[in-house]
C-alpha positions, 0 to 999 in steps of 0.5 A: 502529468501526475498519475491518477489514483487508477493509474497508480493502482495500475503501476502497483499491479505491474509488480504482482506475480501471478497466483500471489496473495495480496493484502490492501491497506485502507484508503488509496490502496483499495482502488487496486482490487477494482483494477486487478486483472482476472488472469493474474489469479490474485487472492486478495486478503483483508486482515479482518478475515477474508481471503478472496476479495474481488473489488466492489459489489454491484447494487444488487449484490452488496451485503453489509456483512461482506466488508474489508478491514476499512469497513467498506463493502466488498465483493468476493471471488470464487473460492473465497474463504472466511476466518477469525482474526487469529488465523488472519494474523497467523497468515500475516505473521507466518509470512504467507502474504506475498505483497502488502500495499499500504498508504503512507504519511512518510517514507524515508531513504532508510526504507522505514514507513510512518503511516499510523499516527500524527502526535497530538491527533486522535488515533483510531487504531494502528490496524494491522499495519505493523504486522503487515510490514514485517510479515509480508514478503514485499511492502509497497507503499502507495501514497500522494507524493506531497503533504497538504503543505506541499512538502515531499513525503519521501524524506531522508528520515521519517519525523513521525512515529514509525510503523516499521523500520527498514521494511519498504521495498517500493513507493508508488506516488502520483509522480513516479515509482521509487525504491528506497536504497538505504541512503537515497531513493532510486527512480524506477519510473517517473510519470510522463512529463514529470522531472526530478525538480518537480519532486521537491526532494532534498539534494542528494536524495534522488538517484537514477 
């Protein structure tokens, strides 16, 4: 059975070391904030200028002034801090973010990521992804395994414009956990009941 988004988030969290800083990208990765065990003492960073995000707010604590980079309302934990974009991106570019978790359109065996535009379609902006994939110590991509056409998004070489070249450390999809090696994807773990054939990846692209 493929994993749910919650189960995918739990798989990503297993790679975090205690007392780390983590940036969560827009969309699917935001689920991680709701699943983060308090005992890990993780500080969640948002590039719009928040350090210390703590999941979703309750109905009686929600504030329109507390948002993440995706303009979603958030809760904050004890010791949270707020700052301007220049300081926020200084943290990213200065190598002070331990992990970033981003969504993806394509990831290739060369460790490259495409996640910011489809040629010919409206682009609202690239956000901080290009800074994050180069400034974070580890880059994890959390995304659906297949496109809307049923094609694997783990490829030999990305066809879409790149967000970053040779930057991805791990990929977590509903089908499993994969590590791009430069020439293939190493299977770290598959969801229960999922086989290599279910992944619909090109021959020779998968290693165990």
